[in-house]
Backbone as a ProteinNet text record, in pm:
[ID]
protein_1_A
[PRIMARY]
MTDTTTIQVSRQARDHLAQITERLAADRKVVRDVIGLDISDEEFDQAPDVLGSIRRIAAEKARVARGAEAA
[TERTIARY]
-702	-588.7	-467.6	-450.8	-365.2	-232.7	-152.7	-10.1	71	129	199.8	391.2	439.3	575.6	623	749.5	803.2	966.7	1018.5	1127.7	1184.7	1319.1	1380.7	1431.3	1392.9	1431.7	1507.5	1572.3	1662.1	1564.4	1572.6	1507.2	1472.2	1559.8	1532	1402.3	1421	1320.8	1181	1195.4	1073.9	1018	1088.2	1015.1	968.8	1018.1	997.6	856.1	824.2	691.4	609.1	637.7	543.1	476.2	583.8	612.7	431.1	433.4	391.3	292	248.7	123	31.8	116.3	34	-13.9	61.9	28	-55.2	-68.1	-212.8	-297.3	-298.9	-436.9	-483.5	-366.2	-423.3	-510.2	-436.1	-508.6	-626.3	-634.4	-796.2	-872.2	-822.2	-954.4	-975	-892	-895.4	-1037.1	-1028	-1118	-1210.4	-1242.3	-1345.9	-1437.6	-1321.1	-1417.6	-1485.4	-1377.2	-1437.3	-1562.7	-1564	-1689.7	-1804	-1751.7	-1856.6	-1911.7	-1827	-1886.6	-1775.3	-1824.3	-1731.3	-1643.6	-1564.4	-1507.2	-1425.3	-1440.4	-1367.7	-1222.1	-1086.1	-958.5	-966.8	-1064.8	-1035.6	-1101.9	-1224.5	-1262.7	-1145.5	-1067.4	-980.1	-858.4	-847.2	-721.8	-779.6	-893.2	-969.1	-977.7	-972.3	-1044.3	-887.3	-920.4	-803.4	-685.3	-570.9	-474.3	-483.6	-607.3	-588.5	-466.3	-424.9	-292.9	-179.2	-164.8	-100.2	-101.5	-224.9	-207.6	-203.5	-232.8	-219.5	-82.1	18.6	158.6	199.7	179.5	239.1	214.1	76	32.3	114.1	188.3	222.5	371.6	468.3	549.3	587.3	516.2	508.1	497.7	428.5	434.5	538.3	587.3	671.6	854.6	839.8	969.7	930.3	812.8	751.6	802.7	813.5	788.8	971	1059.3	1162.1	1254.5	1193.7	1215.9	1192.7	1062.4	1070.5	1155.8	1193.4	1297	1426.6	1454.3	1607.7	1610.2	1482.8	1477.7	1480.4
-118.8	-182.6	-109	-180.4	-159.3	-202.8	-124	-117.7	-168.5	-284.8	-367	-317.4	-337.2	-330.1	-442	-517.9	-616.9	-573.6	-617.8	-556.8	-647.4	-661	-753.2	-708.7	-776	-764.8	-853.7	-857.7	-946.7	-1003.7	-1168.1	-1226.1	-1182	-1123.4	-1084.6	-959	-870.5	-780.9	-811.4	-966.2	-987.4	-1085.6	-1111.1	-1175.2	-1106.9	-977	-854.8	-789.8	-789	-736.8	-858.7	-995.7	-1116.8	-1100.4	-1081.6	-1090.4	-949	-857.3	-718.9	-765.6	-828	-849.7	-912.3	-1043.2	-1116.4	-1061.9	-936.8	-941.4	-812.5	-742.1	-656.3	-710.1	-873.2	-907.8	-940.3	-1007.7	-1070.6	-929.8	-817.6	-692.1	-681.6	-688.4	-645.2	-803.9	-906.8	-999	-960.5	-929.9	-856.6	-794.3	-638.3	-518.4	-594.2	-718.5	-712.8	-830.3	-869.3	-949.3	-904.2	-768.1	-708.6	-642.6	-556.7	-456.2	-562.7	-689.9	-739.6	-733.7	-636.9	-607.2	-692.8	-659	-718.9	-586.2	-557.1	-417.9	-482.3	-417.3	-434.2	-411.5	-441.8	-417	-240.4	-218.7	-102.6	4.7	-37.1	62.9	58.5	-25.2	-9.2	102.3	52	160.6	296.7	326.6	468.6	524.7	465.5	508.6	575.9	691.6	781.1	646	695.2	616.9	664.7	590.4	618.5	595.1	477.1	406	472.5	537.4	671.7	775.4	832.3	914.5	925.6	793.8	746.2	749.2	685.5	710.5	852.9	933.2	1064.9	1154.9	1135.5	1207.8	1133.2	1048.4	950.3	1022.7	975.2	1018.3	1178.7	1284.8	1390.6	1466	1381.4	1394.9	1345.6	1194.9	1177.5	1274.1	1332.6	1418.7	1566.7	1596.7	1706.9	1694.8	1545.6	1445.4	1522.5	1419	1395.1	1589.8	1665.9	1823.3	1861.9	1815.8	1861.8	1795.6	1739.6	1649.8	1681.5	1727.8	1762.6	1941.5	1994.3	2160.1	2146.6
-2785	-2749.6	-2643.3	-2543.3	-2430	-2519.6	-2479.4	-2530.3	-2424	-2435.6	-2294.9	-2351	-2208.5	-2249.7	-2191.3	-2211.7	-2141.3	-2073.6	-1949.7	-1889.9	-1824.2	-1819.1	-1764.8	-1593.4	-1504.1	-1375.6	-1312.8	-1214.5	-1125.9	-1011.3	-1001.6	-979.8	-844.3	-759.3	-653.9	-709.5	-735.7	-784.5	-780.7	-886.2	-937.1	-791.4	-729.1	-604.2	-507.8	-459.1	-430.8	-428.1	-568.8	-623.6	-642.7	-630.8	-593.8	-444.6	-355	-238.2	-202.9	-256.1	-233.2	-243	-419.5	-483.1	-375.8	-327.4	-220	-136.6	-58.4	22.8	16.9	-82	-168.4	-130.2	-185	-197.6	-54.5	5.9	151.5	203.6	201.7	288	265.2	92.4	34.3	76.8	111.4	159	277.3	364.2	494.8	470.3	473.6	402.6	385.9	307.1	240.9	310.6	371.1	489	621.4	621.2	806.4	733.1	622.9	625.2	528.7	513.3	453.4	317.2	262.8	114.8	-3	-135.6	-236	-287.1	-270.9	-288	-435.6	-565.2	-681.3	-651.4	-752.4	-728.7	-762.3	-871.2	-938.2	-866.2	-810.2	-662.1	-542.5	-480	-426.4	-482.3	-629.2	-724	-677	-689.7	-680.2	-556.4	-436.9	-307.1	-261.3	-163.7	-100	-21.2	-40	28.3	171.9	272.5	414.8	485.1	469.2	570.7	510.1	364.1	384.4	437.8	482.9	519.3	683.5	725	880.6	905.4	790	812	809.3	747	684.6	814.7	888.1	963.8	1132.3	1106.7	1226.6	1209.2	1113.1	1084.3	1132.5	1095.5	1125.7	1273.4	1323.3	1488.5	1580.8	1513.3	1541.3	1529.5	1409.8	1392.2	1500	1564.8	1627.5	1753.3	1778.7	1936.4	1977.6	1807.8	1872.9	1844.5	1796.3	1787.1	1913.7	2026.2	2098.4	2265.5	2228.8	2336.3	2320.2	2207.8	2155.2	2197.1	2239.3	2258.6	2455.5
[MASK]
+++++++++++++++++++++++++++++++++++++++++++++++++++++++++++++++++++++++

């Protein structure tokens, strides 16, 4: 059996989390439609964070580019 905990959050935090949840569901639907496969949410959760990796690479390149401009 899974233990659960209930916490109270502000309405703003709750609404923000709801928006994130809706966006995540919509993004996953797009991926499923584009690749034509039914990937479960569990499979998405186990997959590498490709978008996060792309963002880290882009951020590093932007930092390097700013450093080159300053020199």
